[in-house]
C-alpha positions as CSV (number, residue, x, y, z in Angstrom):
1,M,285.9,81.6,126.5
2,A,282.2,82.5,126.9
3,G,280.2,85.3,128.3
4,W,278.6,84.8,131.6
5,N,275.1,84.3,130.3
6,A,275.9,82.9,126.9
7,D,275.8,79.2,126.1
8,T,274.8,80.0,122.5
9,A,277.2,80.8,119.7
10,A,277.4,84.1,117.9
11,G,275.4,84.5,114.7
12,P,277.2,84.9,111.4
13,L,278.9,88.2,110.9
14,G,278.6,88.1,107.1
15,S,281.3,87.4,104.4
16,G,284.4,89.6,104.3
17,T,283.8,91.0,107.7
18,V,286.3,93.5,109.0
19,T,286.9,93.9,112.8
20,L,288.7,96.9,114.3
21,V,289.6,97.2,118.0
22,E,291.0,99.8,120.3
23,G,290.7,99.4,124.1
24,S,287.1,98.8,125.1
25,S,285.7,99.9,121.7
26,F,285.4,97.8,118.5
27,C,283.7,98.0,115.1
28,I,282.4,95.1,112.9
29,S,281.5,96.0,109.4
30,A,281.0,94.4,105.9
31,A,283.8,94.3,103.3
32,N,282.6,97.7,101.8
33,G,282.6,99.4,105.2
34,D,278.9,99.4,105.7
35,I,277.2,98.1,108.9
36,R,274.0,96.1,108.5
37,P,271.4,96.1,111.4
38,D,270.3,92.5,110.5
39,L,273.7,91.1,111.2
40,P,275.8,91.1,114.5
41,Q,277.7,94.1,113.3
42,G,278.1,97.6,114.6
43,V,280.2,100.1,116.5
44,F,280.4,99.2,120.2
45,H,281.6,101.2,123.1
46,M,281.5,100.1,126.7
47,D,279.4,97.0,125.8
48,T,276.8,99.1,124.0
49,R,276.1,99.2,120.2
50,I,276.2,102.9,119.5
51,L,275.9,102.4,115.7
52,S,273.7,99.7,114.3
53,K,273.4,101.0,110.7
54,W,276.0,102.8,108.7
55,E,275.3,102.7,104.9
56,L,276.9,104.8,102.3
57,T,275.4,105.3,98.9
58,V,276.3,107.4,95.9
59,N,273.5,108.4,93.5
60,G,271.3,105.8,95.2
61,Q,273.8,102.9,94.6
62,P,275.3,100.8,97.4
63,L,279.1,100.4,97.2
64,E,280.7,97.4,95.6
65,P,283.7,96.3,97.7
66,L,287.1,96.0,96.0
67,A,289.5,95.7,98.9
68,A,289.7,96.1,102.7
69,E,293.0,96.3,104.4
70,T,293.6,96.6,108.2
71,K,296.5,99.1,108.6
72,E,296.6,98.8,112.4
73,P,294.3,96.9,114.7
74,Y,292.2,100.1,115.0
75,R,292.3,101.4,111.5
76,A,291.3,100.1,108.1
77,L,291.1,101.3,104.5
78,F,288.2,100.2,102.3
79,A,288.2,100.6,98.5
80,C,284.9,100.4,96.7
81,R,283.3,101.4,93.4
82,V,279.9,102.9,92.6
83,P,278.0,100.6,90.1
84,R,277.0,102.4,86.9
85,P,273.3,102.9,86.4
86,D,273.5,101.9,82.7
87,G,274.9,98.4,83.5
88,Y,278.3,98.8,82.1
89,A,281.0,96.9,84.0
90,D,283.6,99.6,84.8
91,S,282.6,102.6,86.9
92,P,284.6,105.8,86.9
93,L,283.6,106.6,90.5
94,L,285.7,105.0,93.2
95,V,285.2,105.4,97.0
96,E,287.8,105.2,99.7
97,R,286.8,105.0,103.4
98,L,289.6,105.3,106.0
99,R,288.2,104.4,109.3
100,E,289.7,104.5,112.8
101,V,288.0,103.2,116.0
102,G,288.4,104.6,119.4
103,A,285.7,106.1,121.7
104,G,283.5,105.8,118.6
105,I,284.8,106.1,115.0
106,L,286.4,108.6,112.8
107,E,286.0,108.1,109.1
108,T,287.4,110.0,106.1
109,I,285.3,109.4,102.9
110,T,286.8,110.2,99.5
111,V,285.1,109.9,96.2
112,R,287.3,109.9,93.1
113,N,286.1,110.6,89.5
114,Y,288.3,108.7,86.9
115,S,286.3,110.2,84.0
116,T,286.8,112.9,81.4
117,N,283.4,114.2,82.4
118,A,282.3,115.9,85.6
119,A,280.2,113.7,87.9
120,D,277.1,115.0,89.8
121,C,277.0,113.0,93.0
122,R,274.3,112.6,95.7
123,I,276.1,111.1,98.7
124,L,274.0,109.7,101.5
125,L,275.1,108.3,104.8
126,T,272.2,106.5,106.5
127,V,272.6,105.9,110.3
128,E,270.8,104.1,113.1
129,S,271.6,103.4,116.7
130,D,269.6,100.9,118.7
131,F,271.8,101.1,121.9
132,A,271.6,97.3,122.2
133,D,273.6,95.4,124.7
134,L,276.5,93.5,123.3
135,F,275.1,90.0,124.0
136,E,271.8,90.9,122.6
137,V,273.6,91.6,119.3
138,K,275.9,88.6,119.5
139,E,273.0,86.2,120.0
140,A,270.5,88.0,117.8
141,R,267.9,88.4,120.6
142,I,267.3,92.1,120.8
143,T,264.2,92.5,122.8
144,R,264.7,95.8,124.6
145,Q,263.3,98.7,122.5
146,W,264.8,102.1,123.4
147,T,262.6,105.2,123.0
148,E,264.4,107.2,120.3
149,T,264.7,110.9,119.7
150,R,266.6,112.2,116.7
151,L,267.8,115.8,116.7
152,P,269.3,117.0,113.3
153,E,271.1,120.3,113.4
154,G,273.3,121.7,110.7
155,D,276.0,119.1,109.8
156,S,275.3,116.8,112.8
157,L,272.6,114.4,114.0
158,E,272.2,113.4,117.7
159,I,270.3,110.2,118.5
160,R,269.1,109.8,122.0
161,G,267.8,106.6,123.5
162,R,265.8,106.1,126.7
163,W,264.7,102.9,128.4
164,E,263.2,103.0,131.9
165,G,265.8,105.0,133.9
166,Y,268.7,104.6,131.4
167,R,269.8,107.4,129.0
168,K,272.2,107.0,126.2
169,S,273.1,109.2,123.1
170,V,275.4,109.4,120.1
171,V,276.4,112.3,117.9
172,I,277.2,111.9,114.2
173,Q,278.9,114.9,112.6
174,A,280.2,115.3,109.0
175,D,281.9,118.3,107.5
176,G,279.7,119.9,104.9
177,A,276.7,117.6,105.4
178,G,273.1,118.4,105.6
179,A,271.6,116.4,108.5
180,G,268.2,114.9,108.4
181,A,266.4,112.6,110.8
182,K,267.7,109.4,109.3
183,A,270.8,110.4,107.3
184,L,273.5,112.9,106.5
185,G,273.6,114.0,102.9
186,F,275.9,115.8,100.5
187,R,275.5,117.1,97.0
188,T,278.6,117.8,94.9
189,T,280.0,117.9,91.4
190,I,283.3,116.2,91.1
191,P,285.4,117.5,88.2
192,P,287.1,115.2,85.7
193,F,289.9,113.3,87.4
194,G,289.0,115.2,90.6
195,Q,288.0,114.1,94.0
196,W,285.7,115.1,96.9
197,S,286.2,114.3,100.6
198,T,284.6,114.7,104.0
199,R,285.4,113.7,107.5
200,V,282.8,112.1,109.7
201,S,282.8,111.3,113.5
202,V,280.5,109.1,115.6
203,L,280.9,109.8,119.3
204,P,278.9,108.5,122.3
205,T,278.0,110.9,125.1
206,A,277.8,110.3,128.8
207,D,276.2,112.8,131.1
208,G,276.1,115.2,128.2
209,T,279.8,115.0,127.7
210,Q,281.3,113.6,124.5
211,A,284.3,111.2,124.6
212,P,287.6,113.0,123.7
213,F,288.1,111.6,120.2
214,A,288.5,113.7,117.2
215,H,290.2,113.9,113.8
216,P,293.8,115.0,114.1
217,S,295.0,118.1,112.4
218,R,297.0,117.7,109.3
219,G,300.5,116.2,110.1
220,E,299.5,115.2,113.6
221,M,299.1,111.7,115.0
222,S,295.7,110.5,116.2
223,A,295.2,109.6,119.8
224,S,295.3,105.9,118.9
225,D,298.5,106.4,116.9
226,R,300.1,108.1,119.9
227,R,299.0,105.3,122.2
228,R,300.4,102.8,119.7
229,Q,303.7,104.6,119.4
230,E,304.1,104.7,123.2
231,W,303.5,101.0,123.2
232,V,306.0,100.3,120.4
233,D,308.7,102.4,122.2
234,K,308.5,100.3,125.4
235,I,308.3,96.8,124.0
236,P,311.1,94.6,122.8
237,V,312.4,94.7,119.2
238,V,312.7,91.3,117.6
239,Q,314.7,90.1,114.6
240,M,314.7,86.5,113.6
241,G,316.3,84.5,110.8
242,N,312.8,83.1,110.0
243,R,311.0,86.2,108.7
244,S,307.6,84.6,108.9
245,I,307.9,84.0,112.6
246,E,309.3,87.5,113.1
247,R,306.2,88.9,111.3
248,T,303.9,86.8,113.6
249,L,305.6,88.1,116.7
250,R,305.3,91.7,115.5
251,R,301.6,91.1,114.8
252,S,301.2,89.7,118.3
253,Y,302.8,92.8,119.7
254,E,300.4,95.0,117.7
255,D,297.3,93.0,118.8
256,L,298.4,92.9,122.4
257,G,298.8,96.7,122.3
258,A,295.3,97.2,120.9
259,L,293.7,94.8,123.5
260,R,294.9,97.0,126.4
261,I,292.2,98.7,128.2
262,Q,292.2,101.1,131.1
263,D,290.7,100.5,134.5
264,P,288.1,103.3,134.6
265,D,288.6,103.8,138.3
266,H,292.4,103.9,137.9
267,P,293.4,105.4,134.5
268,D,297.0,104.8,135.2
269,R,296.4,101.0,135.3
270,V,296.4,99.1,132.0
271,V,294.9,95.6,131.8
272,V,294.4,93.1,129.0
273,A,290.9,92.6,127.5
274,A,290.0,89.0,126.5
275,G,289.4,89.5,122.8
276,A,287.5,91.0,119.9
277,P,284.8,91.3,118.9
278,W,282.7,90.1,121.8
279,F,285.0,90.1,124.8
280,M,286.6,93.6,125.0
281,T,286.5,93.6,128.7
282,L,288.4,92.3,131.7
283,F,288.2,88.5,132.1
284,G,289.8,86.8,135.1
285,R,291.1,83.7,133.4
286,D,291.9,85.1,130.0
287,S,293.5,88.4,131.2
288,L,295.6,86.5,133.7
289,W,296.9,83.9,131.2
290,A,297.6,86.6,128.6
291,S,299.4,88.7,131.2
292,E,301.5,85.7,132.3
293,M,302.5,84.9,128.7
294,A,303.3,88.5,128.0
295,L,305.6,89.0,130.9
296,P,308.8,89.1,128.8
297,V,307.2,91.9,126.7
298,D,305.6,94.1,129.4
299,P,305.4,92.9,133.0
300,S,303.3,96.0,133.9
301,L,300.3,94.5,132.1
302,A,300.2,91.6,134.6
303,L,300.6,94.0,137.5
304,G,297.7,96.2,136.3
305,T,295.6,93.2,135.7
306,L,296.3,91.8,139.2
307,R,295.6,95.2,140.9
308,T,292.3,95.6,139.1
309,L,291.2,92.0,139.9
310,A,292.3,92.5,143.5
311,D,290.0,95.5,143.8
312,L,287.1,93.4,142.6
313,Q,287.9,90.3,144.6
314,G,284.8,88.8,146.2
315,T,283.8,89.7,149.7
316,V,280.3,88.2,150.2
317,V,278.3,85.1,149.2
318,D,275.9,86.0,146.3
319,A,274.2,83.2,144.4
320,V,273.1,85.5,141.6
321,S,276.6,86.8,140.7
322,E,278.3,83.7,142.1
323,E,280.6,86.0,144.2
324,E,282.3,84.4,147.2
325,P,284.9,85.8,149.7
326,G,288.3,85.7,148.1
327,K,287.0,84.6,144.7
328,I,288.4,86.3,141.5
329,L,285.8,87.3,138.9
330,H,285.1,85.7,135.6
331,E,284.3,88.9,133.7
332,V,283.2,92.5,134.0
333,R,280.2,93.7,132.0
334,L,278.9,97.3,131.7
335,D,275.7,96.7,129.6
336,V,272.1,97.0,131.0
337,S,271.1,93.4,130.6
338,S,274.0,92.0,132.6
339,G,273.6,94.6,135.3
340,L,269.9,93.7,135.7
341,A,270.5,89.9,135.7
342,L,273.4,90.2,138.2
343,G,271.3,92.2,140.7
344,G,272.8,95.5,139.8
345,K,276.4,94.3,139.8
346,S,278.9,94.6,136.9
347,A,281.0,91.5,137.8
348,Y,280.2,87.8,137.3
349,Y,282.3,85.4,139.3
350,G,281.4,82.0,137.6
351,S,285.0,80.8,137.1
352,V,286.7,78.0,139.0
353,D,290.2,78.7,137.8
354,A,290.7,82.5,137.9
355,T,291.3,82.4,141.7
356,P,294.3,80.0,141.8
357,L,295.6,81.7,138.6
358,F,295.6,85.0,140.4
359,V,298.2,83.6,142.9
360,V,300.2,82.0,140.1
361,V,300.5,85.2,138.1
362,L,301.4,87.2,141.3
363,G,304.1,84.7,141.9
364,S,305.4,85.2,138.4
365,V,305.2,89.0,138.6
366,S,307.2,88.9,141.9
367,R,310.2,87.5,140.1
368,W,310.3,90.2,137.4
369,G,311.7,93.0,139.5
370,F,308.8,95.0,141.0
371,S,309.5,96.4,144.4
372,K,308.9,94.4,147.5
373,D,306.2,96.9,148.7
374,T,304.4,96.4,145.4
375,I,304.2,92.6,145.8
376,A,303.5,92.9,149.6
377,A,300.5,95.1,148.9
378,L,298.9,92.2,146.9
379,L,299.8,89.3,149.2
380,P,296.7,89.8,151.3
381,N,294.6,89.3,148.2
382,A,296.7,86.2,147.3
383,D,296.1,84.8,150.8
384,R,292.3,85.5,150.5
385,A,292.4,83.6,147.2
386,L,294.1,80.7,148.9
387,E,291.4,80.8,151.6
388,W,288.7,80.6,148.9
389,I,290.4,77.5,147.6
390,R,290.2,75.9,151.0
391,D,286.8,77.2,152.2
392,Y,284.7,77.4,149.0
393,G,286.7,75.9,146.1
394,D,286.9,72.5,147.8
395,R,283.2,72.2,148.2
396,D,283.2,68.7,149.8
397,G,286.5,68.6,151.6
398,D,288.0,65.9,149.3
399,G,291.1,67.9,148.6
400,F,290.2,68.9,145.1
401,V,288.6,72.2,143.8
402,E,285.4,71.7,141.9
403,Y,282.5,73.8,140.6
404,G,278.8,73.7,140.2
405,R,276.7,76.8,139.4
406,P,274.3,77.9,142.2
407,N,271.7,79.4,139.8
408,A,270.0,78.8,136.4
409,H,271.6,81.6,134.4
410,G,275.3,81.2,135.0
411,L,277.8,79.1,133.1
412,I,277.2,75.3,133.3
413,N,280.9,74.6,132.9
414,Q,283.3,77.0,134.6
415,G,286.8,76.0,133.5
416,W,288.4,77.3,130.3
417,K,286.3,74.8,128.3
418,D,283.1,76.7,129.4
419,S,280.7,75.6,126.7
420,W,277.7,73.6,127.9
421,D,279.1,70.4,126.3
422,G,282.8,71.0,127.0
423,I,283.3,68.2,129.5
424,N,282.3,64.6,128.6
425,F,283.2,61.0,129.0
426,A,284.9,58.9,126.3
427,D,281.6,57.6,125.0
428,G,280.3,61.2,124.6
429,T,278.1,61.3,127.7
430,L,278.1,64.7,129.4
431,A,279.8,64.8,132.8
432,E,277.5,66.1,135.5
433,P,278.7,68.8,138.0
434,P,280.1,69.4,140.5
435,L,283.2,68.7,138.5
436,A,286.8,68.7,139.6
437,L,288.9,69.5,136.4
438,C,292.4,68.1,136.1
439,E,293.9,71.4,135.0
440,V,292.3,73.3,137.9
441,Q,294.1,71.0,140.3
442,A,297.3,71.9,138.4
443,Y,296.6,75.6,138.9
444,V,296.0,75.1,142.6
445,H,299.3,73.2,142.8
446,G,300.8,76.2,141.0
447,A,299.2,78.6,143.5
448,Y,300.7,76.7,146.4
449,T,304.2,76.7,144.8
450,S,303.9,80.4,143.9
451,R,303.0,81.3,147.4
452,A,305.9,79.2,148.6
453,W,308.3,81.1,146.3
454,M,307.0,84.5,147.5
455,A,307.5,83.3,151.2
456,Y,311.0,82.2,150.3
457,D,311.8,85.5,148.7
458,A,310.6,87.3,151.8
459,G,312.9,85.1,154.0
460,D,310.1,83.1,155.6
461,L,311.5,79.6,154.9
462,T,309.0,77.9,157.2
463,L,306.0,79.2,155.4
464,A,307.7,78.4,152.1
465,A,308.1,74.8,153.2
466,E,304.5,74.7,154.4
467,F,303.1,75.7,151.0
468,Q,305.5,73.4,149.2
469,E,304.2,70.5,151.4
470,R,300.6,71.4,150.4
471,A,301.6,71.2,146.8
472,D,303.3,67.9,147.3
473,R,300.3,66.4,149.0
474,L,298.0,67.6,146.2
475,K,300.3,66.1,143.6
476,Q,300.3,62.7,145.4
477,K,296.5,62.6,145.7
478,F,296.0,63.8,142.1
479,N,298.2,61.1,140.7
480,E,296.3,58.5,142.7
481,E,292.8,59.5,141.7
482,F,293.1,61.1,138.3
483,W,295.5,58.6,136.6
484,L,293.8,56.0,134.4
485,P,296.2,53.1,134.3
486,D,294.2,51.1,131.7
487,K,294.3,54.1,129.3
488,G,297.7,55.6,130.1
489,Y,296.5,59.2,130.6
490,Y,294.7,61.4,133.1
491,A,291.0,61.8,133.5
492,V,289.8,65.2,132.4
493,A,287.8,65.5,135.6
494,L,286.1,63.8,138.5
495,D,282.3,64.0,138.2
496,R,279.6,64.6,140.9
497,D,279.9,60.9,141.9
498,K,283.8,61.1,141.9
499,R,284.0,59.0,138.8
500,P,286.9,59.7,136.6
501,V,285.7,61.4,133.4
502,D,287.8,59.2,131.0
503,A,287.9,61.3,127.8
504,C,291.3,61.9,126.2
505,A,291.4,65.7,126.3
506,S,294.0,68.4,126.1
507,N,293.3,69.6,129.6
508,M,295.9,67.2,131.1
509,G,298.6,69.0,129.1
510,H,298.3,71.9,131.5
511,C,299.3,69.7,134.4
512,L,302.8,69.4,132.8
513,W,303.4,73.2,133.1
514,F,302.9,73.1,136.8
515,G,304.8,69.9,137.5
516,L,301.7,68.0,138.8
517,V,302.5,64.9,136.7
518,D,304.5,62.0,138.1
519,E,307.7,61.5,136.1
520,D,306.9,57.8,135.4
521,K,303.5,58.7,134.0
522,A,304.6,61.5,131.7
523,P,305.9,59.4,128.7
524,S,302.6,57.6,128.3
525,M,300.6,60.8,128.6
526,V,302.8,62.7,126.1
527,E,302.4,59.8,123.7
528,H,298.7,60.3,123.7
529,L,299.0,64.0,123.3
530,M,301.1,63.5,120.2
531,S,299.1,60.7,118.8
532,P,297.3,61.1,115.4
533,E,294.0,61.2,117.3
534,M,295.2,64.3,119.3
535,F,297.7,66.0,117.1
536,S,296.1,67.4,113.9
537,G,299.3,68.5,112.3
538,W,298.5,72.1,113.2
539,G,298.3,71.5,117.0
540,V,296.9,69.4,119.8
541,R,293.1,69.0,119.6
542,T,291.0,69.7,122.6
543,L,289.5,66.2,122.3
544,A,290.9,63.1,120.6
545,S,289.2,62.1,117.3
546,N,288.3,58.7,118.6
547,M,286.2,60.1,121.5
548,G,282.4,60.0,121.4
549,A,281.9,63.7,121.5
550,Y,284.5,64.5,118.9
551,N,283.6,67.1,116.3
552,P,286.4,69.0,114.5
553,A,284.2,72.0,114.0
554,S,283.1,72.3,117.6
555,Y,284.1,74.9,120.1
556,H,285.8,72.6,122.7
557,N,285.4,69.1,121.4
558,G,288.0,68.6,118.8
559,S,289.1,72.1,117.8
560,V,292.7,73.4,118.2
561,W,293.2,76.4,120.6
562,P,296.6,78.1,120.3
563,H,296.9,79.1,123.9
564,D,296.0,75.6,125.0
565,N,298.9,74.4,122.9
566,A,301.3,77.0,124.2
567,L,300.7,75.8,127.8
568,I,301.3,72.2,126.7
569,V,304.5,73.2,125.0
570,Q,305.8,74.8,128.2
571,G,304.9,71.7,130.1
572,L,306.6,69.4,127.6
573,L,309.8,71.5,128.0
574,R,309.6,71.2,131.7
575,Y,309.6,67.4,131.5
576,G,312.3,67.3,128.9
577,F,310.2,66.5,125.8
578,V,312.0,68.9,123.6
579,D,311.3,67.3,120.2
580,E,307.5,67.2,120.9
581,A,307.5,70.8,122.1
582,Q,309.3,71.9,118.9
583,R,306.9,70.0,116.7
584,I,303.8,71.7,118.2
585,A,305.4,75.2,118.3
586,T,306.5,74.9,114.7
587,A,303.1,73.7,113.5
588,L,301.3,76.6,115.3
589,L,303.6,79.2,113.9
590,E,303.1,77.7,110.4
591,A,299.4,77.9,111.0
592,A,299.7,81.7,111.7
593,E,301.0,82.2,108.2
594,Y,297.6,81.5,106.8
595,S,295.9,84.2,108.7
596,G,298.3,87.1,108.2
597,G,300.5,86.2,111.1
598,R,297.6,86.4,113.6
599,L,296.6,83.3,115.4
600,P,292.8,83.2,116.0
601,E,291.1,82.2,119.3
602,L,290.8,78.7,117.8
603,F,290.5,76.8,114.5
604,C,288.9,73.6,113.5
605,G,290.6,70.3,114.2
606,F,290.6,68.8,110.7
607,D,293.8,66.9,110.0
608,R,296.5,68.7,108.1
609,K,296.6,65.7,105.6
610,Q,293.0,66.4,104.9
611,F,293.2,70.2,104.4
612,S,296.4,71.9,103.5
613,E,295.4,75.1,105.5
614,P,294.0,75.4,109.0
615,V,290.2,75.5,108.7
616,P,288.8,78.6,110.4
617,Y,286.2,78.3,113.2
618,P,283.3,80.5,112.0
619,T,283.0,82.8,115.1
620,A,286.5,82.7,116.6
621,C,287.6,85.9,118.3
622,S,290.4,87.7,116.5
623,P,292.4,89.4,117.8
624,Q,292.2,87.5,121.0
625,A,294.4,88.1,124.0
626,W,295.8,84.6,124.8
627,A,296.0,83.8,121.1
628,A,298.0,87.0,120.6
629,T,300.4,86.1,123.4
630,T,300.8,82.4,122.2
631,P,303.6,83.2,119.7
632,I,305.4,85.1,122.5
633,Q,305.1,82.2,124.8
634,L,306.2,79.7,122.2
635,V,309.4,81.5,121.4
636,T,310.3,82.5,124.9
637,G,309.4,79.0,126.1
638,L,311.8,77.4,123.6
639,M,314.4,80.0,124.7
640,R,313.8,78.6,128.2
641,Y,314.0,82.2,129.3
642,D,313.3,83.0,132.9
643,A,314.1,85.7,135.5
644,H,314.1,85.8,139.2
645,I,315.4,89.2,140.3
646,S,315.5,88.3,144.0
647,L,317.7,85.4,143.2
648,G,319.9,87.8,141.2
649,G,319.6,85.9,138.0
650,V,318.4,85.6,134.4
651,W,318.3,82.1,132.9
652,L,318.5,81.0,129.3
653,D,319.0,77.5,127.9
654,P,317.6,77.7,124.3
655,V,316.3,74.8,122.3
656,L,314.9,76.8,119.3
657,P,314.4,74.6,116.2
658,P,317.0,75.3,113.4
659,S,314.2,76.5,111.2
660,F,313.7,79.5,113.5
661,G,317.1,80.9,112.6
662,D,319.2,83.2,114.8
663,L,317.3,85.4,117.2
664,H,318.0,89.0,118.4
665,I,315.8,90.8,121.0
666,G,316.5,94.3,122.0
667,N,314.9,96.6,124.6
668,A,313.7,93.6,126.6
669,P,312.5,94.6,130.1
670,M,314.4,93.2,133.0
671,G,314.2,94.6,136.5
672,S,315.0,98.3,136.4
673,G,316.6,98.2,133.0
674,R,316.5,96.9,129.4
675,I,318.6,94.1,128.1
676,T,319.7,92.7,124.7
677,I,319.5,88.9,124.0
678,D,321.1,87.1,121.1
679,V,320.6,83.4,120.4
680,V,322.9,81.9,117.7
681,G,322.1,78.2,117.3
682,S,321.9,77.1,120.9
683,K,324.3,79.7,122.3
684,P,322.8,82.6,124.1
685,T,324.4,85.9,125.1
686,V,322.9,88.7,127.2
687,H,324.0,92.3,127.4
688,G,323.0,95.3,129.5
689,L,322.0,93.5,132.7
690,P,321.2,95.8,135.6
691,N,323.6,95.8,138.5
692,G,323.3,92.8,140.7
693,L,322.0,90.4,138.0
694,T,323.9,87.5,136.6
695,F,323.2,85.6,133.4
696,H,323.1,81.8,133.6
697,H,323.2,79.5,130.6
698,A,321.0,77.0,132.3
699,Q,317.4,76.5,133.6
700,R,316.2,78.2,136.7
701,P,316.5,76.1,139.9
702,W,313.3,74.7,141.4
703,L,312.2,75.8,144.9
704,T,312.5,72.2,146.2
705,E,316.3,72.4,145.5
706,L,316.7,75.6,147.4
707,L,314.7,74.4,150.4
708,E,316.8,71.3,150.6
709,E,319.9,73.5,150.5
710,A,318.4,75.4,153.4
711,H,318.1,72.1,155.2
712,L,314.3,72.3,155.2
713,P,313.0,68.8,154.0
714,S,310.6,68.8,151.1
715,P,309.9,65.9,148.7
716,E,311.4,66.5,145.2
717,T,308.7,67.8,142.8
């Protein structure tokens, strides 16, 4: 996952960094709660750094960090002490900083005096705001200097920034402070074993109006707490015999809740942001995959994501933003730099896979009980996406969808492995675009079958058979041209000369999910995926360790991505490789234990025999949307849990490993109601099904079977 103009990695955040996130805002700070302007830290709101320096000193001394604990994804408590000026080790002055991020930050600062003597304290909070764009900070290339005006008044300081025609401002206010041009200060005497406290707010302003974000009254919940509670009330309640996996699932729910953002044009719509810290915005691919994997938790997330992406679907050909009619965007950006580079637009469309995935996710959403009118309203967008596949995605008419950027500033690689060196041959040579990625053909196959399902549900069996036939033709052609018989696996891509790119990569695992792999080829392919060169002990690597470009500490050439593995697990289950699916799922959930139950965006691909813990990737996003939904997908996948409301059924055929223990899920959304699921061993039971729905202890039937029953011939997929 990369930003539209970023083929460079983020700079180091500093040791002990704490990241908080809530909606489209986030905060990155040091272990003592300070924010340093020389590091990619700060408070960010709507892609702008509204706070670039935030340093608290007591009697001229910076704070020594003792502990930092994230209470919720949006709130943390920092414990620090004030070094003694006389050099003695133990200090009687301790500082607590309770911080909450929202549309800015709220912070309660408490200084405690553990001494028999009163303590005279000069407390100073130094602040700066550079209004830098997010990617300027991420890549340490801040070149735009805003003209700054500082307006101290009473206990508050307003900082205004101006650059050409743009205006931004932020207001810092602290109870009892004296505001100066560069800092807010306090003088107090803290009695023996006493304490002093103040509450501080940092709020951006737009058109002279501050965001509605304030300290709650005593005994009241904050806005973020209320939002969290509403989320907790609507999502399933999980209990598992394996308490570690249960904690991981609950952490996933928490993170997914914090990563929800509102469509500014439709506040009632909630969509999924890609991940913190650098991608707190709508991404086509990432938001769609996260929504797909979160369907058993909250199907409305997928619907909100689809509706917002539909509103922004391409209508014209624009080489700068890479927009094309019917195309689904790669990402939305609200900062000045992106808007200027994209010709005044806020959306960049350089993604080859978001468009077929849009149709795939709509097909999934259509099975989870939304009204026919709701789905029908999005069908024209799905059909325009399918037209893009035909008219623009298949650039040369060879039957495969490929990509190649039409400008010098967009992403070189436009699949999910979108780093500049993400696609290469077995010898390490970079593959030259236009490139047809193997997994993109799988997504197109999935788009065809999803559209066929939606036609079947609408009673149009002829159209259903037509799209199923398209899928079958693509499957035949794919297996003819991507299969490498001398290697026993699929090419990761076809390059500009239609040569198979012969690296052994994880991409081919996605093809299993969508049924694109021929049955006779699957065993050899799976053997490669589970080989020591590919399986690290924590998960399947993005690239085999015997490939020329392999690097276990790279972004896409040997690392382990949780979401990548979740898709592979689902594909393995589809083809009956249960033992292999259980092995990967168990390894990933064990890896989560080493990071507090939160799977990161990725971790390094070192072998488990070499390092007893997963080795972190230095700049991995965490929390990150499709990593947060990976545990959900792993567990529901191994439950073989599926729904198809129009077929009147809920299907469960669990193959959970014994180490998972018994499973109880309450308050699970299903159609118009809520159901309870219990899995004891391999025996499932379901209670509370809405009228008209039936529980089946089996796997959901494939469309080809139903078309054959309707006497419409279609080759078996």
